[in-house]
MARMARTOR-44890 format. One record per residue (C-alpha): y, x, z; residue in three letters. Coordinates in steps of 0.05 Angstrom, whole numbers, padded with zeros to 5 digits, always signed. Layout:
REM MARMARTOR-44890
YXZALA/...
REM end
This chain:
REM MARMARTOR-44890
+00061-00069+00474MET/+00123-00089+00449LYS/+00138-00064+00375THR/+00191-00016+00362GLN/+00236-00012+00314ARG/+00236+00050+00259PRO/+00302+00089+00252GLU/+00319+00109+00191GLN/+00318+00175+00157GLU/+00362+00183+00096LEU/+00330+00190+00026THR/+00379+00218-00021TRP/+00377+00192-00091SER/+00421+00184-00157TRP/+00436+00242-00197GLY/+00483+00300-00200TYR/+00551+00302-00243ARG/+00547+00350-00304PRO/+00602+00393-00308ARG/+00592+00419-00382SER/+00591+00380-00451ALA/+00517+00404-00454LEU/+00505+00384-00383ASP/+00530+00308-00404ARG/+00479+00313-00454VAL/+00421+00326-00419LYS/+00444+00282-00367ALA/+00440+00224-00411MET/+00385+00242-00448ALA/+00331+00197-00413PRO/+00258+00234-00385PRO/+00196+00241-00426PRO/+00163+00165-00423PRO/+00100+00142-00389LEU/+00060+00096-00401ALA/+00084+00033-00363PRO/+00015+00025-00333SER/+00003+00097-00315THR/-00016+00104-00237PRO/+00032+00151-00211LEU/+00010+00148-00134LEU/-00043+00106-00099HIS/-00052+00098-00027GLY/-00071+00056+00035GLU/-00016+00028+00085PHE/-00014-00013+00143GLY/+00047-00070+00148SER/+00106-00072+00193TYR/+00124-00102+00241PRO/+00045-00143+00237ASP/+00003-00081+00242ARG/-00059-00128+00227GLY/-00055-00129+00153PRO/-00068-00064+00104ARG/-00055-00060+00040PHE/-00066-00018-00018ALA/-00005+00011-00065LEU/-00003+00035-00129THR/+00057+00060-00163LEU/+00067+00058-00238THR/+00133+00071-00281PRO/+00155+00000-00280GLN/+00134-00026-00215ALA/+00097-00028-00149LEU/+00035-00059-00143HIS/+00013-00087-00076ILE/-00057-00111-00060GLN/-00081-00138+00008ARG/-00147-00112+00028LEU/-00148-00143+00100ARG/-00156-00190+00136PRO/-00182-00212+00063LYS/-00158-00194-00009PRO/-00114-00249-00036GLU/-00143-00288-00101ALA/-00071-00298-00119ARG/-00024-00244-00088PRO/+00046-00267-00073ARG/+00099-00217-00079GLY/+00041-00167-00104GLY/+00085-00143-00163LEU/+00154-00105-00146VAL/+00188-00098-00210LEU/+00228-00026-00205LEU/+00285-00069-00243THR/+00297-00109-00182GLU/+00302-00044-00135VAL/+00363-00016-00112SER/+00323+00041-00066GLY/+00282+00057-00015CYS/+00280+00100+00053CYS/+00226+00129+00105THR/+00234+00107+00170LEU/+00213+00128+00247ARG/+00192+00095+00305SER/+00232+00098+00368ARG/+00174+00096+00409SER/+00147+00175+00422PRO/+00078+00151+00423LEU/+00076+00123+00348ASP/+00051+00181+00305SER/+00062+00130+00244ALA/+00115+00130+00194ALA/+00149+00079+00152TYR/+00163+00067+00081PHE/+00219+00012+00058CYS/+00228-00014-00004VAL/+00302-00056-00011TYR/+00289-00106-00069THR/+00337-00168-00101TYR/+00289-00214-00141PRO/+00299-00273-00168ARG/+00288-00340-00124GLY/+00259-00398-00159ARG/+00328-00425-00184ARG/+00341-00363-00220GLY/+00390-00331-00167ALA/+00373-00262-00137ARG/+00360-00257-00066ARG/+00357-00198-00020ARG/+00282-00176+00009ALA/+00258-00118+00039ALA/+00189-00096+00050ARG/+00162-00037+00100THR/+00091-00001+00105PHE/+00060+00042+00156ARG/+00033+00104+00137ALA/-00015+00122+00189ASP/-00070+00154+00157GLY/-00063+00215+00190ALA/-00068+00239+00260ALA/+00011+00270+00276THR/+00070+00249+00254TYR/+00089+00300+00212GLU/+00030+00289+00166GLU/+00047+00213+00167ASN/+00118+00228+00148ARG/+00101+00272+00095ALA/+00064+00219+00056GLU/+00123+00167+00070ALA/+00173+00218+00043GLN/+00119+00228-00020ARG/+00125+00153-00035TRP/+00200+00151-00027ALA/+00211+00211-00060THR/+00165+00190-00126ALA/+00203+00118-00124LEU/+00273+00148-00131THR/+00254+00194-00179CYS/+00234+00134-00224LEU/+00290+00097-00201LEU/+00344+00153-00222ARG/+00301+00177-00282GLY/+00289+00246-00253LEU/+00223+00278-00280PRO/+00157+00275-00236LEU/+00124+00346-00233PRO/+00057+00338-00275GLY/+00010+00377-00223ASP/+00067+00400-00166GLY/+00076+00372-00099GLU/+00123+00310-00092ILE/+00171+00332-00035THR/+00247+00312-00030PRO/+00267+00381-00050ASP/+00258+00344-00119LEU/+00318+00298-00108LEU/+00396+00322-00125PRO/+00446+00322-00071ARG/+00477+00251-00057PRO/+00533+00228-00103PRO/+00597+00214-00078ARG/+00633+00154-00109LEU/+00701+00129-00098LEU/+00706+00055-00094LEU/+00770+00023-00111LEU/+00775-00048-00095VAL/+00827-00105-00114ASN/+00824-00152-00053PRO/+00859-00200-00096PHE/+00811-00199-00156GLY/+00786-00265-00177GLY/+00793-00321-00127ARG/+00815-00271-00076GLY/+00746-00259-00058LEU/+00730-00188-00085ALA/+00736-00158-00006TRP/+00684-00210+00018GLN/+00636-00195-00039TRP/+00646-00121-00037CYS/+00633-00119+00037LYS/+00568-00173+00036ASN/+00533-00149-00029HIS/+00563-00080-00055VAL/+00562-00040+00000LEU/+00501-00059+00034PRO/+00470-00046-00028MET/+00484+00021-00046ILE/+00477+00046+00016SER/+00407+00024+00011GLU/+00414+00069-00052ALA/+00432+00129-00015GLY/+00494+00133-00043LEU/+00555+00163-00012SER/+00626+00133-00020PHE/+00689+00124-00003ASN/+00732+00058-00011LEU/+00806+00047-00021ILE/+00833-00023-00024GLN/+00890-00023-00077THR/+00955-00049-00052GLU/+00999-00066-00118ARG/+00994-00063-00192GLN/+00987+00005-00211ASN/+00961+00031-00150HIS/+00894+00059-00177ALA/+00939+00093-00236ARG/+00974+00127-00192GLU/+00920+00145-00144LEU/+00874+00178-00200VAL/+00933+00223-00227GLN/+00931+00259-00159GLY/+00854+00264-00142LEU/+00818+00326-00140ASN/+00766+00298-00188LEU/+00712+00357-00178SER/+00706+00326-00115GLU/+00676+00257-00141TRP/+00619+00244-00184ASP/+00645+00180-00203GLY/+00706+00126-00200ILE/+00685+00057-00194VAL/+00727-00002-00195THR/+00709-00063-00158VAL/+00751-00123-00193SER/+00761-00152-00262GLY/+00774-00112-00323ASP/+00849-00094-00304GLY/+00830-00043-00253LEU/+00795-00005-00292LEU/+00845+00004-00346TYR/+00892+00030-00293GLU/+00838+00079-00276VAL/+00830+00099-00351LEU/+00906+00105-00368ASN/+00912+00142-00306GLY/+00858+00193-00320LEU/+00890+00206-00392LEU/+00959+00215-00364GLN/+00940+00274-00317ARG/+00959+00341-00355PRO/+00882+00355-00352ASP/+00861+00298-00387TRP/+00812+00330-00431GLU/+00766+00340-00361GLU/+00792+00281-00332ALA/+00770+00234-00376VAL/+00697+00252-00374LYS/+00695+00235-00305THR/+00643+00177-00299PRO/+00668+00112-00291VAL/+00635+00041-00271GLY/+00650-00028-00260ILE/+00624-00083-00207LEU/+00645-00149-00228PRO/+00689-00186-00178CYS/+00746-00212-00217GLY/+00768-00271-00267SER/+00757-00224-00331GLY/+00688-00189-00329ASN/+00684-00173-00402ALA/+00660-00102-00387LEU/+00615-00121-00331ALA/+00578-00174-00378GLY/+00569-00121-00436ALA/+00535-00073-00386VAL/+00496-00133-00355ASN/+00464-00141-00423ARG/+00459-00068-00437HIS/+00405-00063-00382GLY/+00369-00119-00412GLY/+00380-00175-00359PHE/+00391-00243-00371GLU/+00468-00267-00379PRO/+00493-00276-00308ALA/+00562-00303-00278LEU/+00590-00291-00204GLY/+00550-00266-00148ILE/+00489-00256-00203ASP/+00528-00214-00246LEU/+00555-00175-00192LEU/+00488-00160-00168LEU/+00465-00142-00233ASN/+00512-00097-00249CYS/+00497-00066-00166SER/+00431-00056-00186LEU/+00448-00014-00247LEU/+00496+00027-00218LEU/+00446+00048-00153CYS/+00395+00071-00211ARG/+00451+00120-00244GLY/+00457+00133-00310GLY/+00516+00142-00354SER/+00530+00126-00428HIS/+00582+00150-00479PRO/+00654+00106-00474LEU/+00695+00086-00540ASP/+00763+00085-00525LEU/+00816+00055-00564LEU/+00891+00085-00571SER/+00942+00032-00577VAL/+01014+00054-00601THR/+01069+00001-00584LEU/+01128-00015-00625ALA/+01172+00026-00581SER/+01124+00088-00588GLY/+01090+00089-00519SER/+01017+00090-00520ARG/+00961+00065-00478CYS/+00885+00065-00480PHE/+00841+00017-00490SER/+00764+00005-00472PHE/+00759-00067-00488LEU/+00807-00112-00539SER/+00871-00119-00569VAL/+00887-00195-00576ALA/+00942-00236-00615TRP/+00947-00309-00621GLY/+00900-00355-00584PHE/+00860-00306-00550VAL/+00919-00274-00516SER/+00956-00345-00506ASP/+00901-00368-00468VAL/+00891-00302-00432ASP/+00964-00303-00406ILE/+00978-00377-00402GLN/+00917-00386-00349SER/+00946-00334-00304GLU/+00979-00388-00258ARG/+00908-00418-00253PHE/+00877-00350-00226ARG/+00859-00381-00159ALA/+00800-00420-00201LEU/+00771-00357-00219GLY/+00732-00348-00286SER/+00747-00426-00296ALA/+00814-00411-00306ARG/+00799-00397-00380PHE/+00759-00447-00387THR/+00822-00501-00367LEU/+00868-00454-00410GLY/+00826-00459-00474THR/+00827-00537-00466VAL/+00904-00533-00460LEU/+00903-00484-00516GLY/+00864-00524-00560LEU/+00915-00586-00544ALA/+00973-00538-00564THR/+00938-00497-00625LEU/+00989-00454-00657HIS/+00993-00412-00715THR/+01023-00341-00727TYR/+01042-00301-00790ARG/+01026-00237-00788GLY/+01001-00171-00833ARG/+00944-00143-00820PHE/+00917-00077-00850SER/+00851-00030-00824TYR/+00810+00028-00850LEU/+00740-00006-00857PRO/+00686+00033-00838ALA/+00643+00081-00880THR/+00578+00061-00840VAL/+00545-00009-00828GLU/+00547-00014-00749PRO/+00474-00031-00717ALA/+00449-00099-00706SER/+00393-00127-00665PRO/+00365-00147-00729ALA/+00357-00098-00778PRO/+00340-00145-00838ALA/+00406-00180-00832HIS/+00457-00110-00828GLY/+00531-00127-00838LEU/+00564-00100-00909PRO/+00617-00052-00906ARG/+00674-00094-00912ALA/+00719-00078-00973LYS/+00766-00135-00986SER/+00785-00198-00945GLU/+00712-00225-00945LEU/+00689-00270-00889THR/+00627-00229-00859LEU/+00575-00259-00820ALA/+00544-00205-00773PRO/+00471-00220-00746ALA/+00473-00261-00684PRO/+00447-00232-00618ALA/+00397-00270-00585PRO/+00947-00314-00055PRO/+00902-00287+00001VAL/+00922-00234+00056ALA/+00894-00170+00058HIS/+00834-00163+00101SER/+00840-00119+00162PRO/+00808-00055+00147LEU/+00765-00002+00188HIS/+00805+00060+00192ARG/+00770+00125+00186SER/+00787+00204+00173VAL/+00777+00201+00098SER/+00767+00262+00051ASP/+00804+00230-00008LEU/+00867+00282-00019PRO/+00926+00221-00016LEU/+00996+00247-00004PRO/+01002+00188+00040LEU/+00962+00153+00088PRO/+00916+00100+00060GLN/+00864+00048+00082PRO/+00799+00073+00072ALA/+00726+00064+00088LEU/+00671+00129+00085THR/+00598+00115+00080SER/+00545+00149+00134PRO/+00540+00207+00082GLY/+00609+00214+00071SER/+00644+00283+00110PRO/+00671+00233+00165GLU/+00623+00175+00190PRO/+00653+00106+00189LEU/+00668+00082+00252PRO/+00648+00011+00274ILE/+00632-00020+00206LEU/+00578-00070+00208SER/+00548-00082+00140LEU/+00494-00138+00148ASN/+00486-00138+00214GLY/+00491-00061+00225GLY/+00457-00032+00158GLY/+00409-00051+00112PRO/+00366-00106+00148GLU/+00292-00120+00132LEU/+00286-00189+00112ALA/+00243-00242+00138GLY/+00215-00271+00081ASP/+00178-00205+00069TRP/+00156-00198+00142GLY/+00213-00157+00166GLY/+00242-00154+00240ALA/+00315-00135+00228GLY/+00336-00059+00217ASP/+00349-00008+00272ALA/+00416+00022+00276PRO/+00434+00079+00219LEU/+00407+00142+00251SER/+00417+00196+00198PRO/+00366+00254+00189ASP/+00379+00272+00118PRO/+00320+00299+00085LEU/+00356+00353+00040LEU/+00414+00395+00075PRO/+00480+00391+00046SER/+00492+00441-00009PRO/+00525+00507+00016PRO/+00606+00504+00010GLY/+00597+00439+00006THR/+00673+00418+00031PRO/+00687+00375+00095LYS/+00762+00354+00069ALA/+00779+00361-00007ALA/+00836+00399-00024GLN/+00882+00387-00085LEU/+00865+00436-00133SER/+00920+00465-00181PRO/+00921+00433-00245ILE/+00935+00465-00312SER/+00951+00438-00375GLU/+00905+00446-00437GLY/+00925+00446-00515ALA/+00895+00370-00548SER/+00831+00382-00574GLU/+00786+00341-00622MET/+00711+00344-00619ALA/+00679+00372-00684ALA/+00631+00318-00684SER/+00669+00255-00679SER/+00650+00212-00725GLY/+00716+00197-00754LEU/+00740+00211-00830PRO/+00778+00275-00841PRO/+00861+00260-00825PRO/+00892+00232-00878THR/+00923+00284-00919PRO/+01004+00294-00897GLY/+01002+00239-00852ALA/+01042+00262-00785PRO/+01002+00262-00720VAL/+01020+00219-00670SER/+01025+00255-00603ILE/+01026+00228-00538SER/+01036+00260-00464ALA/+00964+00255-00456GLY/+00902+00229-00493GLY/+00879+00262-00562PRO/+00922+00256-00623PRO/+00913+00190-00673ASP/+00899+00234-00736HIS/+00879+00168-00776LEU/+00950+00138-00763LEU/+01009+00145-00798PRO/+01075+00130-00757PRO/+01098+00052-00748LEU/+01138+00034-00796GLY/+01112+00081-00856THR/+01066+00059-00910PRO/+00987+00060-00888ILE/+00949+00112-00927PRO/+00900+00097-00980PRO/+00833+00062-00977GLY/+00864+00015-00926TRP/+00852-00061-00932VAL/+00909-00111-00916THR/+00911-00184-00913MET/+00979-00227-00896GLU/+00979-00300-00875GLY/+00980-00353-00827ASP/+00927-00338-00771PHE/+00903-00379-00706VAL/+00879-00309-00676LEU/+00870-00238-00689ILE/+00823-00200-00643LEU/+00801-00120-00647ALA/+00749-00113-00595ILE/+00701-00052-00570LEU/+00641-00078-00535PRO/+00600-00141-00546SER/+00635-00182-00495HIS/+00701-00212-00492LEU/+00686-00247-00423GLY/+00626-00242-00375ALA/+00599-00299-00423ASP/+00629-00296-00485LEU/+00596-00247-00537VAL/+00648-00236-00585ALA/+00611-00176-00621ALA/+00537-00175-00610PRO/+00521-00118-00648HIS/+00573-00077-00616ALA/+00545-00013-00575ARG/+00592+00026-00526PHE/+00592+00084-00567ASP/+00585+00063-00641ASP/+00652+00095-00660GLY/+00682+00023-00687LEU/+00728-00030-00671VAL/+00704-00098-00683HIS/+00759-00142-00720LEU/+00758-00219-00721CYS/+00807-00265-00744TRP/+00811-00342-00759VAL/+00857-00364-00810ARG/+00901-00429-00800SER/+00872-00490-00823GLY/+00817-00492-00782ILE/+00810-00555-00742SER/+00811-00559-00665ARG/+00738-00587-00661ALA/+00717-00530-00702ALA/+00749-00476-00666LEU/+00717-00507-00607LEU/+00653-00502-00631ARG/+00662-00427-00648MET/+00676-00408-00582PHE/+00621-00450-00558LEU/+00568-00410-00600ALA/+00608-00349-00578MET/+00567-00357-00502GLU/+00503-00338-00548ARG/+00534-00292-00589GLY/+00515-00339-00657THR/+00588-00355-00676HIS/+00577-00312-00739PHE/+00525-00359-00763SER/+00560-00423-00763LEU/+00583-00404-00836GLY/+00657-00423-00815CYS/+00699-00402-00871PRO/+00764-00384-00835TYR/+00727-00341-00786LEU/+00729-00268-00813GLY/+00702-00203-00798TYR/+00711-00128-00809ALA/+00686-00058-00771ALA/+00742-00010-00776ALA/+00766+00059-00745HIS/+00836+00040-00745ALA/+00882-00023-00755PHE/+00955-00040-00750ARG/+00981-00108-00740LEU/+01047-00135-00753GLU/+01067-00200-00730PRO/+01115-00237-00774LEU/+01126-00292-00727THR/+01190-00279-00676PRO/+01148-00298-00618ARG/+01084-00292-00588GLY/+01046-00256-00536VAL/+00998-00188-00551LEU/+00956-00168-00496THR/+00910-00101-00492VAL/+00848-00108-00440ASP/+00886-00167-00418GLY/+00948-00139-00401GLU/+01010-00171-00433GLN/+01044-00112-00474VAL/+01109-00110-00515GLU/+01108-00159-00579TYR/+01125-00126-00642GLY/+01085-00089-00689PRO/+01022-00040-00661LEU/+00962+00005-00688GLN/+00907+00038-00655ALA/+00852+00078-00665GLN/+00776+00093-00647VAL/+00767+00159-00607HIS/+00689+00156-00605PRO/+00656+00174-00537GLY/+00716+00195-00509LEU/+00705+00163-00435GLY/+00640+00163-00399THR/+00616+00090-00370LEU/+00560+00088-00312LEU/+00522+00039-00342THR/+00453+00051-00314GLY/+00387+00051-00352PRO/+00378+00012-00412PRO/+00336-00050-00423GLY/+00302-00089-00470CYS/+00339-00152-00485PRO/+00304-00210-00448GLY/+00261-00169-00403ARG/+00285-00220-00351GLU/+00244-00274-00380ALA/
REM end
C-alpha cells in the first residue's frame, strides 16, 4: 500500500502580549526552573515514512532524547539528541488515508552541520499505540503541547492533563522588510528562511515591504497597535531606528513604545542582532547563521526591557537611539562606506582600511554624568570602578536591486493606502499562492522525511471570541508625559529646565544646550580620534564594543580614543574588539566611562555625527538614557558558549 502524506494541524505557540505594566513584569519573569534531566514525557513511537523502526522518546526541559528500539538499538545513536535551543516548532499531522488510524508528531530543527553552519531538518514520529485515531491524535497533541510549552517558557501542569488548552492564542506579528537591506538580499532571505521558520513555530504574521526612507516610521504612526503582539524588522539597524522613533512620535507614545519590537538581521549593519545573538547564548555568527539564530530566538518568544537614548541635536530636535552615537573614526567609516553597500558587511572592513589610511583627529569638548553604580560584568572579580575623572578604565573582557514581485492579499492592516502585503495562514485572510520551500514546512530527507503535505489548517484552539476580521483604527488620545518612579536614574538637577519634545519622556538630567553643565559632571577637552556612546554590547555583528553591557542596565557606555594613537595600535584595537578584549590591551589612548547622560561639543568645523548609523546634523548634541523605555523581543537568555 502506498504511503500517504499527513496533512498538517496547526499547533499554536508563543505567548500573549501583556497589556498592563504588571502583565509585562509577569510575562518577562521566567517560569520556575526544572532540573535539566527531569523526564517530562516518555513514550514509544513509530517512524515516518518507513514504518519499520520503532523509537523511544523522552522529553526533558532541555532536549528531546531519541533511542531506536527496532530493528535493534543503536550503540551510538545518530541524531539521538535534539536540543530545544535548535528547535523552531512542532506540529501534529494526519494521514490523508481514512484507513490510517495513526497520528503524527513532527519536530522542526536547525542543528549545526560539520562545518558549523545550520541546516534545516525535520523528523516525524507515528503515534499508533491506540486503536482509534482520536486516541492517537490526543497522544500526538500531548507531546506537541508539552514541547511547545517548553519552547515558549510556559509552565506545564504538575499533575494535570497536558492538552492544547494550555497554549495561548497565536501571536500576530507585523514583519517590515527592507528589500534593499544589505546587498539587496533581504527579501530573498526572508522568503527562504524567515517565513518558513515562523510558520513552523505557529506564529501568525503580516508582511510589508518598505518602499522608501521613513516608510516604516510613517506606517507605525498610523497602526492600531492593539491588534499586534510585536513589530519585527527584517533588515539592518536602520529600519528599527525608524520604527522606534515612529512609535515615540505618536500622541499615545507612552503605550505605543511598550509594543515589543524585534530584529531579524538582513542588512549590512546588524549590531543589535549581534547583541541578541550573544544574549541568547549562541556563538558569534554572521550572515545566514546570524539570521537563523535570531529567528530561532524569535520563535521561542520572550522579551526584555530595552534602554533608549534620547538625543537632542543642535537645532533642538530630538531623536531616540537604541544603539549608538558616534563622532570621528567610527562615524566616518559608517558614512563613507555607504558607497560600498553592495559588499554587505564587508563594506565596513573596506571602510576601516580606507579610514586608517587617512586617519583624522577632531577637537572637541566631552562631558558626562558618571554612573553612580558599577555596571555588571561577566567577571565579577574585575568589576569596573565608577568614573570620577578622566581615567583610562579597562572593563573586564568577555569571552540597486529591483523590488521582487509580491503576492497580493487582503491584509488586515489599517493602512490609509493600498500596500503590498503578505499574510500567514493564521491571519484572518489566508495567503494566496505563496510557496514557502515548496508549499510549506517540508520534511527533510536527511531525517527520513518524504516531503510535507499542503497546509490544511485545522486549529487545535479556536480563535478567541471577538477576534476582529479586520483591524480598525482606534481613536488615539493624547496623554501627559509621565516618568516611571523606579527609573533608577539620579533625581532631576535642581533648577535645571526640562527639555520637552513632541513625544517621549522629558530629559530631566539635561540642561538646555548652550548652558553650563550641572555639578557632578566630568568634562574633558582635547583632540580625539573617535568618541562612541553605545547602549548594547555590540557595535556590529562581530564587534563587541561594550562586552559588559546589558539591554536594561540603565547606562550609556562611553568610549573614546585620544589623538596620538598609531594606525597599527588602532587596528589592533578593532581586531581585539571582535572578541571584546580591546580594553585588556592596555592602550593608554583608550578611555571608558559608564554614564547616565552626556554632552558632545565638536570644536572642529567639519565632521560627521551619526545616531544608530544614520547621519544627523553636525554640531553640539546631548543625550540621556531612559531605562527600560522600550521592549525588545530577545527570546530566552542563554549561557555564553553553550553551543561549544
